[in-house]
N, C-alpha and C positions, 0 to 999 in steps of 0.2 A: 265765709272762709272755706277754702278747698279742703277736701279730705286729705289727711296727712298719713303717709304710709312709711314704715321702715321695713325694708326687704332684707331677708337673710336666706342665703343658700349655702353658706359655710364653705365656699370654695377655698382651696389652698393649693397653689401650683406645685408645691413640694411638701406634701403632707407627711407628718409623722404623728404617732399617737399623742405625743406631747403638744405639738403645735395645734392639732385639731382640738384637743381638750381645752387648751387656752382659748381658742377661737369660739368654741361652743359656750364656755362659761362667760366669756366676754359678751357674746350675743345676748345671753340672758340678762346680764347686768345692763346692757344697752336697752333691752326691752323694758326693764323696770324703770329706767330713766325716762324713756319715751312715754311710759304710762303716767309718770308723775307730771310730765309736761302737758298731758292732755292729747298726745298724738293718738290718732283714731285707730290704727290697725298695724299689726305686724303681718307681713305677707311672707309665706314660705312656699316651697315647691318640692317636687320629687323627681329624682333621676337615679339610675342605678349603674354601678360598674364603672363610674368615671374615675380616671386616674387622679384627678384633683380633689376627690372626696365630695363632689356635689351631693348635697343632702339626699340620702335615700329613704329616710324615715321621718316624714313630716309630722305624723301624728304623735310620735314620741316627743319630738321637739315642741309641738304645740302644747302638749301637756306640761312640759317644763316651763314654757312661757306663761301659761295660766297660773302656775304655782308662784311665779315671780311678779305677777301683776294683779290689778284689781278691776280695771275698767276696759282696757283696749280689747278689741276683737283680734282673733287670729284667722286669717284667710289662707287656706291651703289651695294654691292655684298653680298647678292643678294636681289633684290626686289621680294616679293612674289606676282607676277603679277596677279594671278587669284583672289586675295582678293579685287581687285580694280574694280570700274566701269570703263570700257574701255574708254569712252568719257572723263570722268573727269581726268583719268590718262594721256590721250593724251594732255589735256590742261595743267595739272600740269608740265609735262615734257617739253612741249614747252616753258612755261614761265620760268622755270629754265634754259633752254638752252639760252633763250634770255637774261636773267639777268646776266648770267655768261659769255656770249660771246662764248658759245660752250665748256664750261669746264666740262660738266656733262657726265659721263659714267654710263650707267645703265646695269646691268646684271639681266635679267629677269629669276628668278627661279620659280619653281613650289611648293617649300616647301616640308616639310617632317613630319609635325606635324598635325595630324587630328584635334586636339583641336583648332588650329588656324583657320581652316576652319569653325568649328562649331561655334566659337565665332563670326565670321563675317557672319554667315548665308549662307555659301557657301557649296556646296555638294562635299565632299572629293572624292567621286567616279567619279565625272565629272571633276576632276582637269585638265586632259589632254585636254578635249574639251574647258574648260574655258581658259586655256593657249592659245590654238589655236585662240579662238575668240579675246582675248585681244591683242595678237601680230598682228593679221591680221587687227584689228581695228586701232591700233596705226599707222601702215604703211599707211592705207587709209586716216586717219585723218590728218596726217602731210603733205599730198599733198595740203591741202587747198581747195580741190574740194568737192562738194556734193557727198554723197554715201548713200546707203541703210543700215540701222541699226535697227534690230528688227522691221521691217515692216514700218519704217518711213524714210523720207529723211532728212539727217542731214549734217551739215557742221561745222567743228571745226576751230576756229580762236583763236589767231593768228597763222600764220605759224612759225615754229621754226627758229632759227638763222642758224643752221647747215644745209647744203644741202648734200644729199637729205633729211636727217633727223638726229636727235641727235643720237650719238653713242649708239647703242642698241645691246647687246649680249644676246644669249640664254645660260643660265647656266644649269648644270645638270650632272648627272653621269649615265644616262641611254641611251640606243640606241634610244629610242623614242625622247629624248631631242636632240640628234645629228641629227636625221632625220628631226625633226621639224625645227631646225636651217637651215639645208641644203635646205629644201623645200622653206623656206621664203627668202633665200639668205641673211641670217644674220650670223655674226660671231658666233663661238661656244666657250664657256668658260667651259671646264670640271671642276668639283669641286675638282678633284685630278689629279695626274699624271697618265693619262690613255691613253697610246699610241694607244691601240686597238680601243678606242672610237674615237680618232682623225682620224684614218684610216677609220672607218665607216662613219664619217661625210664627209670626202672627197669622198668616194665612192658614198654616197647619192647625193652629189653635182653634180658628174658626171651624175648620173641618172636623176636628175632634170634639169641639164643644168644651174645651178646658180653659181654666184660668192660667195666667202667668204674666211674666214681664221679662224684659231684656235689659241686661246690664252691659251696655255697649262701651268699649274703650274709646277714648277720643282718638282723633286722627294721629296724634303724637302723644306718647307717654314716655318722655325721657326719664332716664335714671339719673338722679342728682347726687352730687357730692359738693359740699360747701367748704370753701377755702378762702382765706383772706387774699391770697395771691394765686389766682387760677393758672397763670403761666408757669409759675414754679411748681404747682401741684401737678400739672400735666407733664412737666419734664421729669418729675420724680416718680409719679404714680400712674401715668398713662398706660404703662405696660401691664398693670394689673387689670385695668378696665378692658384693654385689648385682649388679654388672656380670656376673660369671661366671654367677650363678644365673639371671639374666634371659636371657642369651644361650643357655644350655643349655635353659631352658624353652621358648624360642621355636622350638627344633628338635623339640620333643616334643609336637606338637599332636594327634597321633593317640591315640585312647583306648586302642589296643592297646599303645602304647609305654609300658613300665614300667621305672623305674630306681631303684636304691637311693639315689640322691642327688638325686632330683627335688625342686625347690622350686616353690612357687606364690606366693612372697612378691612383693609389689609395691613395698615400700619397706624401708628398713634396719630399722626397728623390727619390722616383720612378719617379716623374715628372722631377726632375733634370737630372737623368740618361737618361731618354727617349729622351730629346733634342727637343721636340716640342716647348717648352718654354725655352728660354735661357737668362740668365743674364751674360753679358760679360763686362769686363773692356774695356776702349777705345782701347788699343792695340789689344786685342782679337777680337774686333769688326772690326777693320781694316783688321786683318788677315782673318776673316771670309769673308769679302767682296772680298778680293783678291782671296780666294779659290773658290769663286763662279765664278770668271773669267768673270764678267759682265753679267752672266746669272741670271735670276730670280730677286728678289727684296729684299731689306733690309726693313723689316716690323717692325717698332717701335710700341710699345703698351703701352704708358705712363700711362694710367689709368686702366690697366688690372685688372679685378676682384675686382675693388674698391680700387686699390692702392691709398694711400694718395696723394692728389694733389701736395704737396710739393715734394714728391719723384718723381712723374711724371715729374715735372719741372727739377729736378736734372738730370734725364735721358736725357731729351731733350737738356739741356744746355751742358752736356758732349758730346752728339752726335754732336751738332752744333759747339762746340769749339775744340774738340779733335779728332773727327772722320771725319766729313765731309770735312774739309780742306785737309786732307790727302788722301781722295778719289779723289779729283779734281786735284791732281798733277801727 
């Protein structure tokens, strides 16, 4: 059976404190329902300063999900690691690892929006060095032993639950990211299907004499919504999917930026033809899972682009009642 994922980024095209509160609380209820179904993972992410409220605090949200669930993991993909104080980040991730019993997966990315660095007082031009310092500090901090940091002797407590440390992957689409992961002996998570980058990562591992593995996204990772009548759902809700796709595309202007879910669609019809976002009826969703042959993930996105909460619940219930049981047989 493929890995099953529910993705949340809490986007709302016209956010108010009331609408966002409802959306956040609904996401936690959906995570609890997904956990009861046996869904594998909740995936979340990090962006700052977005007018549509795109989630800026994935660790706080992950903690809330852990409090509402018992089994599923939470993958933060990606955490913009250079924006954090390294010692505080080591503490935050250790506490999440302890409270969840080891259910946290963190993909440490470097980010691709200079304005996010500016807003947090970080130097965009030093992002590589900041990433190196952050990752190196996390690995030292989680040993529980004293170490030197910025000219002073420090010790981070408590130690995490997971040994030797919480699952930490290095994300990115550059050779520098692959080399960084290899040097530190950390697994590598390319941001898209990039076999040449995986080969570079393993070559660097050989050079450094480190262990590691690569979690390569498949060539296509569509974001799924389940509806009894896909034509009707596209007509009613396609604008929400397009809102997210256009927002994300506007942040990816650089040619070097590559993503497994990047869309170039300019309208709803083009988005539907493109296939990055898909609305499937239950039978088509089962067929899609079968065509994947167990490779990759089924990624549900029940609140995509500000989808009405009731529609998000309909999608999850259809998946839980009419798709998931057929994947288990």
